[in-house]
C-alpha positions in Angstrom: 2.4 -2.2 13.3 0.6 -2.9 10.0 2.8 -3.2 6.9 2.0 -3.9 3.3 4.1 -5.3 0.5 3.4 -4.7 -3.2 4.7 -7.0 -5.9 6.7 -6.2 -9.0 5.4 -2.9 -10.3 5.4 -3.4 -14.0 5.7 -0.2 -16.1 3.1 2.5 -16.5 0.1 0.2 -15.9 1.5 -0.7 -12.5 2.2 2.9 -11.7 -1.3 4.0 -12.7 -2.8 1.4 -10.3 -0.7 2.8 -7.4 -1.7 6.3 -8.3 -5.4 5.5 -8.4 -5.7 3.1 -5.4 -2.8 3.1 -3.0 -3.6 6.1 -0.8 -7.2 5.0 -0.5 -6.2 1.5 0.5 -3.7 2.8 3.1 -6.5 4.8 4.7 -9.1 2.0 4.6 -6.8 -0.8 5.9 -4.9 1.5 8.4 -1.5 0.6 7.0 1.5 2.2 8.7 4.2 1.3 6.2 4.4 0.3 2.5 7.1 -1.6 0.8 7.1 -2.3 -2.9 9.4 -3.9 -5.5 10.6 -1.4 -8.2 12.7 -3.5 -10.5 10.2 -3.5 -13.5 8.7 -0.1 -12.8 10.2 1.8 -15.7 8.8 0.3 -18.9 9.4 -3.2 -17.5 13.2 -2.9 -16.8 14.7 -1.0 -13.9 13.9 2.3 -12.4 14.4 5.9 -13.5 14.7 9.0 -11.2 11.4 10.3 -12.6 9.5 7.1 -11.9 11.1 6.7 -8.4 9.9 10.2 -7.4 6.5 9.4 -8.9 6.1 6.2 -6.9 7.2 7.7 -3.6 4.6 10.4 -4.1 1.8 7.8 -4.1 2.6 6.7 -0.6 5.4 4.1 -0.8 7.9 4.2 2.0 10.7 2.0 0.7 11.3 0.0 -2.5 13.3 -3.2 -3.1 14.9 -4.5 -6.2 16.1 -7.6 -8.0 17.9 -8.8 -11.1 16.8 -5.8 -13.1 18.0 -3.3 -10.5 20.9 -2.2 -12.7 19.0 -1.9 -16.0 18.7 1.9 -15.7 21.9 3.7 -14.7 19.9 6.3 -12.9 19.7 3.8 -10.0 23.3 4.1 -8.9 23.1 7.5 -7.2 19.5 6.9 -6.2 20.6 4.1 -3.9 22.2 6.7 -1.7 19.7 9.5 -2.0 16.3 7.6 -2.0 14.7 4.8 0.1 15.8 2.2 -2.4 17.3 -1.2 -1.8 19.1 -3.7 -4.0 19.6 -7.4 -3.1 21.8 -7.5 0.0 23.7 -10.6 -1.2 25.5 -8.7 -4.0 29.2 -8.3 -3.1 30.1 -5.6 -0.6 31.7 -3.3 -3.2 28.5 -3.0 -5.3 26.7 0.4 -4.8 23.9 0.6 -2.2 22.8 -2.1 0.2 19.8 -4.4 0.8 18.9 -3.6 4.4 17.4 -0.5 6.1 15.8 -0.1 9.5 12.8 2.2 10.1 11.1 3.6 13.3 7.3 2.9 13.1 5.0 3.7 16.0 7.7 3.4 18.5 9.1 0.1 17.1 11.8 -0.7 14.7 11.2 -2.5 11.4 14.1 -4.0 9.3 13.5 -4.4 5.6 15.8 -6.9 3.9 16.1 -7.5 0.1 17.6 -10.8 -1.1 18.0 -12.4 -4.5 18.0 -16.2 -5.3 20.3 -18.2 -7.4 18.6 -20.4 -10.0 18.4 -18.5 -13.4 19.6 -15.3 -11.7 22.8 -13.2 -11.9 25.8 -14.2 -9.8 25.6 -13.1 -6.2 26.9 -14.2 -2.8 25.0 -17.0 -1.0 21.5 -15.7 -0.2 20.9 -18.2 2.6 24.1 -17.4 4.5 23.5 -13.7 4.0 20.0 -14.0 5.3 21.0 -16.1 8.4 23.9 -13.8 9.3 21.9 -10.6 8.8 19.0 -11.8 10.9 21.4 -12.8 13.7 23.0 -9.4 13.6 19.5 -7.7 13.7 18.5 -9.9 16.7 21.7 -8.9 18.4 20.7 -5.3 18.1 17.3 -6.0 19.6 15.4 -5.7 16.3 12.6 -8.3 16.1 10.4 -6.9 13.3 12.0 -8.1 10.1 10.5 -8.3 6.6 12.2 -10.0 3.6 11.5 -9.6 -0.1 13.1 -12.7 -1.6 13.5 -12.1 -5.3 13.9 -15.5 -6.8 12.8 -17.7 -9.7 12.6 -21.1 -7.8 9.8 -21.6 -5.3 12.0 -24.2 -3.7 14.6 -21.5 -2.7 11.8 -19.3 -1.3 10.3 -22.2 0.6 13.7 -23.3 2.0 14.4 -19.7 3.2 11.0 -19.8 5.1 11.8 -23.1 6.7 15.2 -21.8 7.8 13.9 -18.5 9.2 10.4 -19.4 10.5 9.9 -17.9 13.9 12.9 -15.6 13.4 11.5 -13.0 11.0 8.1 -11.4 10.7 7.5 -12.0 7.0 9.0 -13.4 3.8 7.3 -12.7 0.5 8.7 -13.7 -2.8 8.9 -11.6 -6.0 10.2 -12.1 -9.6 7.9 -14.5 -11.4 5.0 -12.0 -11.7 2.6 -14.8 -11.0 0.9 -14.9 -7.6 0.9 -18.2 -5.6 -1.9 -19.5 -3.4 0.2 -20.3 -0.3 -0.1 -17.3 1.9 0.3 -18.6 5.5 1.6 -17.8 8.9 4.1 -20.3 10.4 5.5 -19.8 13.9 4.8 -16.1 13.7 6.3 -15.7 10.2 4.0 -14.7 7.3 5.1 -16.4 4.0 4.0 -16.4 0.4 6.1 -17.8 -2.5 5.2 -14.9 -4.8 2.9 -11.9 -4.4 2.5 -11.5 -8.2 2.8 -8.4 -10.3 1.1 -5.0 -10.2 0.3 -4.0 -13.8 -1.3 -5.6 -16.8 -3.2 -8.8 -16.0 -4.5 -10.0 -19.4 -1.2 -11.0 -21.2 2.1 -12.8 -20.4 3.7 -11.8 -17.1 2.5 -8.2 -17.7 4.1 -8.0 -21.2 2.4 -8.0 -24.6 1.6 -11.6 -25.6 3.0 -11.5 -29.2 6.7 -11.8 -28.5 6.5 -14.5 -25.8 4.1 -16.6 -28.0 6.5 -16.3 -31.0 9.4 -17.2 -28.8 7.7 -20.4 -27.6 6.7 -21.3 -31.2 10.0 -20.6 -32.9 12.7 -20.3 -30.3 13.6 -16.9 -31.6 13.8 -14.2 -28.9 12.5 -10.7 -29.1 12.1 -7.5 -27.0 9.3 -7.8 -24.5 7.1 -4.7 -24.4 4.3 -3.5 -22.2 0.9 -3.1 -23.9 -0.4 0.4 -24.4 -3.9 -0.8 -23.3 -4.6 -3.6 -20.9 -6.7 -4.8 -17.9 -4.8 -4.0 -14.7 -4.3 -5.3 -11.2 -2.6 -4.3 -7.9 -1.5 -7.1 -5.7 -0.6 -6.5 -2.0 0.2 -8.5 1.1 -0.9 -6.9 4.4 0.7 -8.1 7.6 -0.1 -7.2 11.3 3.1 -7.5 13.3 3.5 -7.4 17.1 6.8 -7.9 18.9 8.4 -9.5 15.8 5.6 -11.9 15.1 2.9 -11.7 12.5 -0.5 -12.6 13.9 -2.7 -11.6 11.0 -2.1 -11.5 7.3 -4.1 -11.2 4.1 -3.7 -10.6 0.4 -5.6 -7.9 -1.5 -6.1 -8.0 -5.3 -7.5 -4.7 -6.5 -8.7 -4.6 -10.1 -9.1 -1.6 -12.3 -12.8 -2.2 -12.5 -12.9 -1.5 -8.7 -13.3 -5.2 -7.7 -11.4 -6.1 -4.5 -10.6 -9.7 -3.6 -9.3 -10.4 0.0 -7.7 -13.7 0.9 -6.8 -14.5 4.5 -3.5 -16.2 5.2 -3.9 -19.5 6.9 -2.3 -20.4 10.3 0.0 -23.4 10.3 
């Protein structure tokens, strides 16, 4: 199977890029299943019902969350009615869950959403949750496993890969909105510390530059906002998975001026 993962969709600019490019990319790249991170999809903070339905209409199959999952209260019922995940290492009595299994071309694919610890809300231990969940999936005969690890620290993401290499098909990080240049395949596991945002590319992590600059100059915080006009980008990781192992992976960066940059993952 061939799956794709799209990084933090940031507000209307990100949704526009998916509207304009996703269906074409799916056809050209012969992608069977699309996963995307929704936690910034509604004006940068959380997800509304309207925007959830909009994004699914563009060809996304399931969406994962993170620390902004709960910013829009719309999300609570949607976790039961839509293909939406929240980090699996939230306590058990929190609405929704962070794991779903899908049938694709006669095979099963598990999608797992986890959240890290440094500078993030309180959750259960992500590493123990990941280890136990992967063991349970293996016990059910499910080999194809993809993880969106929503975390600030690259060290946490790297450690998860070192712990699970050879046991899952792919681990791709989200949250920082800045893509990293470390896409690789290690013992059949595709890994990248952060895929980067899908949205505005000519400002500060997809937000208007004025408030962040003022904050760095003065220490005074303000409300981050998405620019009304900006240059846009769509960032996507594509992975070919066979019998639980990734044997080919590459990153696509699609610009709103129709440029496409393809970067192959290296084998380690």
